[in-house]
N, CA, C and O atoms as a Maestro MAE file, in Angstrom:
{
 s_m_m2io_version
 :::
 2.0.0
}

f_m_ct {
 s_m_title
 :::
 protein
 m_atom[292] {
  # First column is atom index #
  i_m_mmod_type
  r_m_x_coord
  r_m_y_coord
  r_m_z_coord
  i_m_residue_number
  s_m_chain_name
  s_m_pdb_residue_name
  s_m_pdb_atom_name
  i_m_atomic_number
  :::
  1 25 -26.048 -1.536 -16.081 1 A "MET " " N  " 7
  2 3 -26.514 -0.171 -15.929 1 A "MET " " CA " 6
  3 2 -27.383 -0.112 -14.670 1 A "MET " " C  " 6
  4 15 -28.290 -0.923 -14.484 1 A "MET " " O  " 8
  5 25 -27.088 0.855 -13.824 2 A "ILE " " N  " 7
  6 3 -27.815 1.018 -12.564 2 A "ILE " " CA " 6
  7 2 -28.712 2.238 -12.675 2 A "ILE " " C  " 6
  8 15 -28.271 3.301 -13.113 2 A "ILE " " O  " 8
  9 25 -29.955 2.092 -12.285 3 A "GLU " " N  " 7
  10 3 -30.894 3.204 -12.293 3 A "GLU " " CA " 6
  11 2 -30.935 3.856 -10.919 3 A "GLU " " C  " 6
  12 15 -31.015 3.177 -9.895 3 A "GLU " " O  " 8
  13 25 -30.877 5.186 -10.911 4 A "ILE " " N  " 7
  14 3 -30.932 5.958 -9.676 4 A "ILE " " CA " 6
  15 2 -32.059 6.965 -9.801 4 A "ILE " " C  " 6
  16 15 -32.072 7.779 -10.724 4 A "ILE " " O  " 8
  17 25 -33.005 6.912 -8.874 5 A "THR " " N  " 7
  18 3 -34.097 7.881 -8.864 5 A "THR " " CA " 6
  19 2 -33.692 9.051 -7.980 5 A "THR " " C  " 6
  20 15 -33.387 8.874 -6.800 5 A "THR " " O  " 8
  21 25 -33.691 10.242 -8.555 6 A "CYS " " N  " 7
  22 3 -33.298 11.442 -7.823 6 A "CYS " " CA " 6
  23 2 -34.306 11.726 -6.713 6 A "CYS " " C  " 6
  24 15 -35.500 11.851 -6.984 6 A "CYS " " O  " 8
  25 25 -33.841 11.830 -5.463 7 A "PRO " " N  " 7
  26 3 -34.748 12.163 -4.371 7 A "PRO " " CA " 6
  27 2 -35.307 13.583 -4.481 7 A "PRO " " C  " 6
  28 15 -36.355 13.888 -3.911 7 A "PRO " " O  " 8
  29 25 -34.608 14.447 -5.214 8 A "GLY " " N  " 7
  30 3 -35.038 15.828 -5.338 8 A "GLY " " CA " 6
  31 2 -36.181 16.034 -6.315 8 A "GLY " " C  " 6
  32 15 -37.149 16.730 -6.009 8 A "GLY " " O  " 8
  33 25 -36.068 15.422 -7.503 9 A "CYS " " N  " 7
  34 3 -37.073 15.674 -8.545 9 A "CYS " " CA " 6
  35 2 -37.754 14.418 -9.070 9 A "CYS " " C  " 6
  36 15 -38.703 14.512 -9.848 9 A "CYS " " O  " 8
  37 25 -37.287 13.249 -8.661 10 A "GLY " " N  " 7
  38 3 -37.917 11.999 -9.076 10 A "GLY " " CA " 6
  39 2 -37.486 11.502 -10.444 10 A "GLY " " C  " 6
  40 15 -37.982 10.474 -10.903 10 A "GLY " " O  " 8
  41 25 -36.575 12.203 -11.108 11 A "THR " " N  " 7
  42 3 -36.085 11.774 -12.417 11 A "THR " " CA " 6
  43 2 -35.198 10.551 -12.265 11 A "THR " " C  " 6
  44 15 -34.444 10.433 -11.300 11 A "THR " " O  " 8
  45 25 -35.295 9.648 -13.222 12 A "ILE " " N  " 7
  46 3 -34.463 8.454 -13.204 12 A "ILE " " CA " 6
  47 2 -33.199 8.714 -14.013 12 A "ILE " " C  " 6
  48 15 -33.254 9.109 -15.177 12 A "ILE " " O  " 8
  49 25 -32.066 8.482 -13.371 13 A "GLY " " N  " 7
  50 3 -30.770 8.587 -14.030 13 A "GLY " " CA " 6
  51 2 -30.144 7.213 -14.104 13 A "GLY " " C  " 6
  52 15 -30.524 6.313 -13.355 13 A "GLY " " O  " 8
  53 25 -29.198 7.044 -14.993 14 A "LYS " " N  " 7
  54 3 -28.526 5.754 -15.137 14 A "LYS " " CA " 6
  55 2 -27.025 5.948 -14.966 14 A "LYS " " C  " 6
  56 15 -26.469 6.998 -15.287 14 A "LYS " " O  " 8
  57 25 -26.392 4.902 -14.452 15 A "MET " " N  " 7
  58 3 -24.961 4.942 -14.196 15 A "MET " " CA " 6
  59 2 -24.368 3.583 -14.526 15 A "MET " " C  " 6
  60 15 -24.925 2.547 -14.165 15 A "MET " " O  " 8
  61 25 -23.255 3.595 -15.203 16 A "SER " " N  " 7
  62 3 -22.563 2.365 -15.553 16 A "SER " " CA " 6
  63 2 -21.299 2.255 -14.705 16 A "SER " " C  " 6
  64 15 -20.554 3.226 -14.571 16 A "SER " " O  " 8
  65 25 -21.057 1.091 -14.140 17 A "LEU " " N  " 7
  66 3 -19.898 0.888 -13.272 17 A "LEU " " CA " 6
  67 2 -19.053 -0.279 -13.748 17 A "LEU " " C  " 6
  68 15 -19.568 -1.255 -14.294 17 A "LEU " " O  " 8
  69 25 -17.757 -0.167 -13.536 18 A "VAL " " N  " 7
  70 3 -16.846 -1.259 -13.841 18 A "VAL " " CA " 6
  71 2 -16.804 -2.227 -12.657 18 A "VAL " " C  " 6
  72 15 -16.768 -3.444 -12.841 18 A "VAL " " O  " 8
  73 25 -16.809 -1.674 -11.439 19 A "GLN " " N  " 7
  74 3 -16.753 -2.489 -10.237 19 A "GLN " " CA " 6
  75 2 -18.125 -2.574 -9.588 19 A "GLN " " C  " 6
  76 15 -19.008 -1.766 -9.875 19 A "GLN " " O  " 8
  77 25 -18.299 -3.558 -8.709 20 A "ASP " " N  " 7
  78 3 -19.581 -3.741 -8.018 20 A "ASP " " CA " 6
  79 2 -19.770 -2.767 -6.858 20 A "ASP " " C  " 6
  80 15 -20.871 -2.657 -6.318 20 A "ASP " " O  " 8
  81 25 -18.702 -2.055 -6.468 21 A "LEU " " N  " 7
  82 3 -18.777 -1.158 -5.323 21 A "LEU " " CA " 6
  83 2 -18.388 0.256 -5.749 21 A "LEU " " C  " 6
  84 15 -17.358 0.463 -6.389 21 A "LEU " " O  " 8
  85 25 -19.226 1.221 -5.385 22 A "PHE " " N  " 7
  86 3 -18.938 2.629 -5.657 22 A "PHE " " CA " 6
  87 2 -19.491 3.462 -4.525 22 A "PHE " " C  " 6
  88 15 -20.637 3.291 -4.109 22 A "PHE " " O  " 8
  89 25 -18.664 4.369 -4.030 23 A "GLN " " N  " 7
  90 3 -19.129 5.354 -3.057 23 A "GLN " " CA " 6
  91 2 -18.545 6.686 -3.459 23 A "GLN " " C  " 6
  92 15 -17.327 6.843 -3.552 23 A "GLN " " O  " 8
  93 25 -19.421 7.646 -3.696 24 A "GLY " " N  " 7
  94 3 -18.959 8.955 -4.109 24 A "GLY " " CA " 6
  95 2 -20.113 9.842 -4.536 24 A "GLY " " C  " 6
  96 15 -21.278 9.517 -4.308 24 A "GLY " " O  " 8
  97 25 -19.780 10.965 -5.158 25 A "PRO " " N  " 7
  98 3 -20.817 11.925 -5.541 25 A "PRO " " CA " 6
  99 2 -21.571 11.514 -6.802 25 A "PRO " " C  " 6
  100 15 -21.040 10.818 -7.667 25 A "PRO " " O  " 8
  101 25 -22.793 11.953 -6.881 26 A "TRP " " N  " 7
  102 3 -23.643 11.768 -8.055 26 A "TRP " " CA " 6
  103 2 -24.506 13.005 -8.194 26 A "TRP " " C  " 6
  104 15 -25.063 13.497 -7.212 26 A "TRP " " O  " 8
  105 25 -24.618 13.510 -9.421 27 A "ARG " " N  " 7
  106 3 -25.413 14.708 -9.674 27 A "ARG " " CA " 6
  107 2 -26.559 14.332 -10.613 27 A "ARG " " C  " 6
  108 15 -26.346 13.698 -11.646 27 A "ARG " " O  " 8
  109 25 -27.762 14.729 -10.244 28 A "CYS " " N  " 7
  110 3 -28.931 14.493 -11.091 28 A "CYS " " CA " 6
  111 2 -28.761 15.301 -12.375 28 A "CYS " " C  " 6
  112 15 -28.422 16.484 -12.335 28 A "CYS " " O  " 8
  113 25 -28.996 14.664 -13.492 29 A "TRP " " N  " 7
  114 3 -28.825 15.336 -14.777 29 A "TRP " " CA " 6
  115 2 -29.897 16.391 -15.032 29 A "TRP " " C  " 6
  116 15 -29.694 17.303 -15.833 29 A "TRP " " O  " 8
  117 25 -31.036 16.269 -14.356 30 A "LYS " " N  " 7
  118 3 -32.127 17.201 -14.616 30 A "LYS " " CA " 6
  119 2 -32.140 18.390 -13.653 30 A "LYS " " C  " 6
  120 15 -32.085 19.537 -14.095 30 A "LYS " " O  " 8
  121 25 -32.212 18.134 -12.355 31 A "CYS " " N  " 7
  122 3 -32.301 19.238 -11.385 31 A "CYS " " CA " 6
  123 2 -30.936 19.687 -10.871 31 A "CYS " " C  " 6
  124 15 -30.840 20.702 -10.181 31 A "CYS " " O  " 8
  125 25 -29.866 18.931 -11.204 32 A "ARG " " N  " 7
  126 3 -28.491 19.258 -10.848 32 A "ARG " " CA " 6
  127 2 -28.198 19.165 -9.350 32 A "ARG " " C  " 6
  128 15 -27.180 19.683 -8.892 32 A "ARG " " O  " 8
  129 25 -29.072 18.514 -8.581 33 A "SER " " N  " 7
  130 3 -28.825 18.305 -7.151 33 A "SER " " CA " 6
  131 2 -27.690 17.304 -6.974 33 A "SER " " C  " 6
  132 15 -27.527 16.382 -7.773 33 A "SER " " O  " 8
  133 25 -26.907 17.500 -5.912 34 A "LEU " " N  " 7
  134 3 -25.779 16.624 -5.606 34 A "LEU " " CA " 6
  135 2 -26.127 15.674 -4.475 34 A "LEU " " C  " 6
  136 15 -26.814 16.044 -3.523 34 A "LEU " " O  " 8
  137 25 -25.642 14.437 -4.590 35 A "PHE " " N  " 7
  138 3 -25.850 13.420 -3.566 35 A "PHE " " CA " 6
  139 2 -24.598 12.583 -3.418 35 A "PHE " " C  " 6
  140 15 -23.828 12.427 -4.366 35 A "PHE " " O  " 8
  141 25 -24.396 12.045 -2.227 36 A "THR " " N  " 7
  142 3 -23.384 11.022 -2.008 36 A "THR " " CA " 6
  143 2 -24.116 9.695 -2.072 36 A "THR " " C  " 6
  144 15 -25.076 9.467 -1.336 36 A "THR " " O  " 8
  145 25 -23.652 8.813 -2.964 37 A "ILE " " N  " 7
  146 3 -24.330 7.533 -3.118 37 A "ILE " " CA " 6
  147 2 -23.385 6.387 -2.772 37 A "ILE " " C  " 6
  148 15 -22.163 6.510 -2.847 37 A "ILE " " O  " 8
  149 25 -23.991 5.282 -2.395 38 A "LEU " " N  " 7
  150 3 -23.270 4.034 -2.165 38 A "LEU " " CA " 6
  151 2 -23.967 2.968 -2.985 38 A "LEU " " C  " 6
  152 15 -25.158 2.709 -2.814 38 A "LEU " " O  " 8
  153 25 -23.202 2.351 -3.884 39 A "ILE " " N  " 7
  154 3 -23.719 1.252 -4.695 39 A "ILE " " CA " 6
  155 2 -22.899 0.021 -4.358 39 A "ILE " " C  " 6
  156 15 -21.669 0.058 -4.406 39 A "ILE " " O  " 8
  157 25 -23.565 -1.057 -4.020 40 A "ALA " " N  " 7
  158 3 -22.905 -2.330 -3.737 40 A "ALA " " CA " 6
  159 2 -23.727 -3.438 -4.375 40 A "ALA " " C  " 6
  160 15 -24.956 -3.429 -4.318 40 A "ALA " " O  " 8
  161 25 -23.038 -4.386 -4.977 41 A "ASN " " N  " 7
  162 3 -23.698 -5.518 -5.643 41 A "ASN " " CA " 6
  163 2 -24.739 -5.043 -6.656 41 A "ASN " " C  " 6
  164 15 -25.826 -5.609 -6.767 41 A "ASN " " O  " 8
  165 25 -24.377 -3.984 -7.393 42 A "LYS " " N  " 7
  166 3 -25.226 -3.429 -8.452 42 A "LYS " " CA " 6
  167 2 -26.565 -2.894 -7.956 42 A "LYS " " C  " 6
  168 15 -27.533 -2.829 -8.714 42 A "LYS " " O  " 8
  169 25 -26.618 -2.507 -6.672 43 A "ARG " " N  " 7
  170 3 -27.845 -1.938 -6.104 43 A "ARG " " CA " 6
  171 2 -27.501 -0.682 -5.317 43 A "ARG " " C  " 6
  172 15 -26.477 -0.626 -4.635 43 A "ARG " " O  " 8
  173 25 -28.360 0.319 -5.416 44 A "LEU " " N  " 7
  174 3 -28.184 1.549 -4.653 44 A "LEU " " CA " 6
  175 2 -28.492 1.258 -3.187 44 A "LEU " " C  " 6
  176 15 -29.599 0.837 -2.849 44 A "LEU " " O  " 8
  177 25 -27.508 1.484 -2.324 45 A "GLN " " N  " 7
  178 3 -27.670 1.200 -0.899 45 A "GLN " " CA " 6
  179 2 -28.047 2.455 -0.110 45 A "GLN " " C  " 6
  180 15 -28.832 2.389 0.837 45 A "GLN " " O  " 8
  181 25 -27.477 3.611 -0.510 46 A "SER " " N  " 7
  182 3 -27.815 4.857 0.179 46 A "SER " " CA " 6
  183 2 -27.623 6.043 -0.757 46 A "SER " " C  " 6
  184 15 -26.862 5.985 -1.722 46 A "SER " " O  " 8
  185 25 -28.336 7.119 -0.444 47 A "CYS " " N  " 7
  186 3 -28.292 8.343 -1.236 47 A "CYS " " CA " 6
  187 2 -28.568 9.506 -0.289 47 A "CYS " " C  " 6
  188 15 -29.695 9.680 0.175 47 A "CYS " " O  " 8
  189 25 -27.536 10.304 -0.002 48 A "GLU " " N  " 7
  190 3 -27.649 11.411 0.948 48 A "GLU " " CA " 6
  191 2 -27.318 12.728 0.246 48 A "GLU " " C  " 6
  192 15 -26.452 12.752 -0.629 48 A "GLU " " O  " 8
  193 25 -27.985 13.820 0.610 49 A "PRO " " N  " 7
  194 3 -27.673 15.122 0.011 49 A "PRO " " CA " 6
  195 2 -26.211 15.511 0.232 49 A "PRO " " C  " 6
  196 15 -25.621 15.188 1.263 49 A "PRO " " O  " 8
  197 25 -25.640 16.202 -0.741 50 A "LEU " " N  " 7
  198 3 -24.250 16.628 -0.680 50 A "LEU " " CA " 6
  199 2 -24.177 18.098 -1.080 50 A "LEU " " C  " 6
  200 15 -24.667 18.479 -2.143 50 A "LEU " " O  " 8
  201 25 -23.576 18.912 -0.244 51 A "GLY " " N  " 7
  202 3 -23.439 20.340 -0.529 51 A "GLY " " CA " 6
  203 2 -22.307 20.614 -1.509 51 A "GLY " " C  " 6
  204 15 -21.403 19.793 -1.666 51 A "GLY " " O  " 8
  205 25 -22.356 21.762 -2.163 52 A "GLU " " N  " 7
  206 3 -21.322 22.143 -3.134 52 A "GLU " " CA " 6
  207 2 -19.938 22.198 -2.496 52 A "GLU " " C  " 6
  208 15 -18.960 21.760 -3.102 52 A "GLU " " O  " 8
  209 25 -19.844 22.736 -1.272 53 A "GLU " " N  " 7
  210 3 -18.549 22.821 -0.598 53 A "GLU " " CA " 6
  211 2 -17.982 21.438 -0.311 53 A "GLU " " C  " 6
  212 15 -16.788 21.205 -0.495 53 A "GLU " " O  " 8
  213 25 -18.840 20.513 0.143 54 A "ASP " " N  " 7
  214 3 -18.391 19.143 0.390 54 A "ASP " " CA " 6
  215 2 -17.954 18.471 -0.906 54 A "ASP " " C  " 6
  216 15 -16.990 17.706 -0.917 54 A "ASP " " O  " 8
  217 25 -18.657 18.752 -1.991 55 A "PHE " " N  " 7
  218 3 -18.304 18.192 -3.287 55 A "PHE " " CA " 6
  219 2 -16.933 18.710 -3.735 55 A "PHE " " C  " 6
  220 15 -16.108 17.938 -4.224 55 A "PHE " " O  " 8
  221 25 -16.690 20.005 -3.570 56 A "LYS " " N  " 7
  222 3 -15.401 20.579 -3.946 56 A "LYS " " CA " 6
  223 2 -14.281 20.001 -3.093 56 A "LYS " " C  " 6
  224 15 -13.177 19.769 -3.586 56 A "LYS " " O  " 8
  225 25 -14.562 19.770 -1.819 57 A "ARG " " N  " 7
  226 3 -13.581 19.144 -0.924 57 A "ARG " " CA " 6
  227 2 -13.267 17.725 -1.396 57 A "ARG " " C  " 6
  228 15 -12.108 17.312 -1.398 57 A "ARG " " O  " 8
  229 25 -14.289 16.985 -1.793 58 A "TRP " " N  " 7
  230 3 -14.107 15.616 -2.301 58 A "TRP " " CA " 6
  231 2 -13.244 15.644 -3.564 58 A "TRP " " C  " 6
  232 15 -12.338 14.824 -3.713 58 A "TRP " " O  " 8
  233 25 -13.524 16.593 -4.483 59 A "GLN " " N  " 7
  234 3 -12.736 16.711 -5.707 59 A "GLN " " CA " 6
  235 2 -11.268 16.994 -5.392 59 A "GLN " " C  " 6
  236 15 -10.379 16.414 -6.016 59 A "GLN " " O  " 8
  237 25 -11.010 17.877 -4.433 60 A "ALA " " N  " 7
  238 3 -9.635 18.203 -4.047 60 A "ALA " " CA " 6
  239 2 -8.933 16.969 -3.477 60 A "ALA " " C  " 6
  240 15 -7.765 16.727 -3.779 60 A "ALA " " O  " 8
  241 25 -9.628 16.199 -2.666 61 A "GLU " " N  " 7
  242 3 -9.056 14.970 -2.101 61 A "GLU " " CA " 6
  243 2 -8.714 13.979 -3.206 61 A "GLU " " C  " 6
  244 15 -7.673 13.324 -3.151 61 A "GLU " " O  " 8
  245 25 -9.579 13.864 -4.207 62 A "GLN " " N  " 7
  246 3 -9.336 12.943 -5.314 62 A "GLN " " CA " 6
  247 2 -8.107 13.366 -6.117 62 A "GLN " " C  " 6
  248 15 -7.340 12.512 -6.562 62 A "GLN " " O  " 8
  249 25 -7.910 14.667 -6.308 63 A "GLU " " N  " 7
  250 3 -6.734 15.167 -7.018 63 A "GLU " " CA " 6
  251 2 -5.453 14.830 -6.253 63 A "GLU " " C  " 6
  252 15 -4.453 14.431 -6.850 63 A "GLU " " O  " 8
  253 25 -5.490 14.991 -4.937 64 A "ILE " " N  " 7
  254 3 -4.326 14.657 -4.115 64 A "ILE " " CA " 6
  255 2 -4.020 13.172 -4.217 64 A "ILE " " C  " 6
  256 15 -2.863 12.784 -4.381 64 A "ILE " " O  " 8
  257 25 -5.046 12.341 -4.120 65 A "LEU " " N  " 7
  258 3 -4.843 10.888 -4.234 65 A "LEU " " CA " 6
  259 2 -4.283 10.512 -5.597 65 A "LEU " " C  " 6
  260 15 -3.424 9.636 -5.701 65 A "LEU " " O  " 8
  261 25 -4.766 11.170 -6.632 66 A "LYS " " N  " 7
  262 3 -4.280 10.897 -7.992 66 A "LYS " " CA " 6
  263 2 -2.792 11.219 -8.100 66 A "LYS " " C  " 6
  264 15 -2.027 10.440 -8.669 66 A "LYS " " O  " 8
  265 25 -2.382 12.365 -7.555 67 A "LYS " " N  " 7
  266 3 -0.976 12.761 -7.595 67 A "LYS " " CA " 6
  267 2 -0.108 11.784 -6.807 67 A "LYS " " C  " 6
  268 15 1.000 11.460 -7.234 67 A "LYS " " O  " 8
  269 25 -0.596 11.316 -5.672 68 A "LEU " " N  " 7
  270 3 0.157 10.344 -4.882 68 A "LEU " " CA " 6
  271 2 0.327 9.024 -5.638 68 A "LEU " " C  " 6
  272 15 1.400 8.421 -5.614 68 A "LEU " " O  " 8
  273 25 -0.742 8.581 -6.309 69 A "ARG " " N  " 7
  274 3 -0.648 7.341 -7.098 69 A "ARG " " CA " 6
  275 2 0.355 7.494 -8.239 69 A "ARG " " C  " 6
  276 15 1.116 6.572 -8.532 69 A "ARG " " O  " 8
  277 25 0.352 8.655 -8.877 70 A "GLU " " N  " 7
  278 3 1.286 8.903 -9.985 70 A "GLU " " CA " 6
  279 2 2.727 8.912 -9.499 70 A "GLU " " C  " 6
  280 15 3.613 8.438 -10.211 70 A "GLU " " O  " 8
  281 25 2.986 9.437 -8.307 71 A "LYS " " N  " 7
  282 3 4.338 9.463 -7.752 71 A "LYS " " CA " 6
  283 2 4.839 8.054 -7.462 71 A "LYS " " C  " 6
  284 15 6.029 7.777 -7.606 71 A "LYS " " O  " 8
  285 25 3.942 7.166 -7.054 72 A "ARG " " N  " 7
  286 3 4.334 5.791 -6.714 72 A "ARG " " CA " 6
  287 2 4.730 4.993 -7.952 72 A "ARG " " C  " 6
  288 15 5.497 4.034 -7.864 72 A "ARG " " O  " 8
  289 25 4.210 5.391 -9.090 73 A "GLN " " N  " 7
  290 3 4.489 4.612 -10.312 73 A "GLN " " CA " 6
  291 2 5.778 4.962 -10.928 73 A "GLN " " C  " 6
  292 15 6.146 4.394 -11.956 73 A "GLN " " O  " 8
  :::
 }
 m_bond[291] {
  # First column is bond index #
  i_m_from
  i_m_to
  i_m_order
  :::
  1 1 2 1
  2 2 3 1
  3 3 4 2
  4 3 5 1
  5 5 6 1
  6 6 7 1
  7 7 8 2
  8 7 9 1
  9 9 10 1
  10 10 11 1
  11 11 12 2
  12 11 13 1
  13 13 14 1
  14 14 15 1
  15 15 16 2
  16 15 17 1
  17 17 18 1
  18 18 19 1
  19 19 20 2
  20 19 21 1
  21 21 22 1
  22 22 23 1
  23 23 24 2
  24 23 25 1
  25 25 26 1
  26 26 27 1
  27 27 28 2
  28 27 29 1
  29 29 30 1
  30 30 31 1
  31 31 32 2
  32 31 33 1
  33 33 34 1
  34 34 35 1
  35 35 36 2
  36 35 37 1
  37 37 38 1
  38 38 39 1
  39 39 40 2
  40 39 41 1
  41 41 42 1
  42 42 43 1
  43 43 44 2
  44 43 45 1
  45 45 46 1
  46 46 47 1
  47 47 48 2
  48 47 49 1
  49 49 50 1
  50 50 51 1
  51 51 52 2
  52 51 53 1
  53 53 54 1
  54 54 55 1
  55 55 56 2
  56 55 57 1
  57 57 58 1
  58 58 59 1
  59 59 60 2
  60 59 61 1
  61 61 62 1
  62 62 63 1
  63 63 64 2
  64 63 65 1
  65 65 66 1
  66 66 67 1
  67 67 68 2
  68 67 69 1
  69 69 70 1
  70 70 71 1
  71 71 72 2
  72 71 73 1
  73 73 74 1
  74 74 75 1
  75 75 76 2
  76 75 77 1
  77 77 78 1
  78 78 79 1
  79 79 80 2
  80 79 81 1
  81 81 82 1
  82 82 83 1
  83 83 84 2
  84 83 85 1
  85 85 86 1
  86 86 87 1
  87 87 88 2
  88 87 89 1
  89 89 90 1
  90 90 91 1
  91 91 92 2
  92 91 93 1
  93 93 94 1
  94 94 95 1
  95 95 96 2
  96 95 97 1
  97 97 98 1
  98 98 99 1
  99 99 100 2
  100 99 101 1
  101 101 102 1
  102 102 103 1
  103 103 104 2
  104 103 105 1
  105 105 106 1
  106 106 107 1
  107 107 108 2
  108 107 109 1
  109 109 110 1
  110 110 111 1
  111 111 112 2
  112 111 113 1
  113 113 114 1
  114 114 115 1
  115 115 116 2
  116 115 117 1
  117 117 118 1
  118 118 119 1
  119 119 120 2
  120 119 121 1
  121 121 122 1
  122 122 123 1
  123 123 124 2
  124 123 125 1
  125 125 126 1
  126 126 127 1
  127 127 128 2
  128 127 129 1
  129 129 130 1
  130 130 131 1
  131 131 132 2
  132 131 133 1
  133 133 134 1
  134 134 135 1
  135 135 136 2
  136 135 137 1
  137 137 138 1
  138 138 139 1
  139 139 140 2
  140 139 141 1
  141 141 142 1
  142 142 143 1
  143 143 144 2
  144 143 145 1
  145 145 146 1
  146 146 147 1
  147 147 148 2
  148 147 149 1
  149 149 150 1
  150 150 151 1
  151 151 152 2
  152 151 153 1
  153 153 154 1
  154 154 155 1
  155 155 156 2
  156 155 157 1
  157 157 158 1
  158 158 159 1
  159 159 160 2
  160 159 161 1
  161 161 162 1
  162 162 163 1
  163 163 164 2
  164 163 165 1
  165 165 166 1
  166 166 167 1
  167 167 168 2
  168 167 169 1
  169 169 170 1
  170 170 171 1
  171 171 172 2
  172 171 173 1
  173 173 174 1
  174 174 175 1
  175 175 176 2
  176 175 177 1
  177 177 178 1
  178 178 179 1
  179 179 180 2
  180 179 181 1
  181 181 182 1
  182 182 183 1
  183 183 184 2
  184 183 185 1
  185 185 186 1
  186 186 187 1
  187 187 188 2
  188 187 189 1
  189 189 190 1
  190 190 191 1
  191 191 192 2
  192 191 193 1
  193 193 194 1
  194 194 195 1
  195 195 196 2
  196 195 197 1
  197 197 198 1
  198 198 199 1
  199 199 200 2
  200 199 201 1
  201 201 202 1
  202 202 203 1
  203 203 204 2
  204 203 205 1
  205 205 206 1
  206 206 207 1
  207 207 208 2
  208 207 209 1
  209 209 210 1
  210 210 211 1
  211 211 212 2
  212 211 213 1
  213 213 214 1
  214 214 215 1
  215 215 216 2
  216 215 217 1
  217 217 218 1
  218 218 219 1
  219 219 220 2
  220 219 221 1
  221 221 222 1
  222 222 223 1
  223 223 224 2
  224 223 225 1
  225 225 226 1
  226 226 227 1
  227 227 228 2
  228 227 229 1
  229 229 230 1
  230 230 231 1
  231 231 232 2
  232 231 233 1
  233 233 234 1
  234 234 235 1
  235 235 236 2
  236 235 237 1
  237 237 238 1
  238 238 239 1
  239 239 240 2
  240 239 241 1
  241 241 242 1
  242 242 243 1
  243 243 244 2
  244 243 245 1
  245 245 246 1
  246 246 247 1
  247 247 248 2
  248 247 249 1
  249 249 250 1
  250 250 251 1
  251 251 252 2
  252 251 253 1
  253 253 254 1
  254 254 255 1
  255 255 256 2
  256 255 257 1
  257 257 258 1
  258 258 259 1
  259 259 260 2
  260 259 261 1
  261 261 262 1
  262 262 263 1
  263 263 264 2
  264 263 265 1
  265 265 266 1
  266 266 267 1
  267 267 268 2
  268 267 269 1
  269 269 270 1
  270 270 271 1
  271 271 272 2
  272 271 273 1
  273 273 274 1
  274 274 275 1
  275 275 276 2
  276 275 277 1
  277 277 278 1
  278 278 279 1
  279 279 280 2
  280 279 281 1
  281 281 282 1
  282 282 283 1
  283 283 284 2
  284 283 285 1
  285 285 286 1
  286 286 287 1
  287 287 288 2
  288 287 289 1
  289 289 290 1
  290 290 291 1
  291 291 292 2
  :::
 }
}
């Protein structure tokens, strides 16, 4: 379990990962602020603010990638 302190409100959130590397969006459970985070070797490496439009763009990209993976199978 990885602890992430929200830069916006200081609340501590927790995240469980299957892999040691994760890069993507994270939303604070309390203030609902969005961030792009990078976790490597079970440690938070970076945390940058993420706008709603950028988040929606990321979600759309993930849907496209999912459809491409499904077509390959």
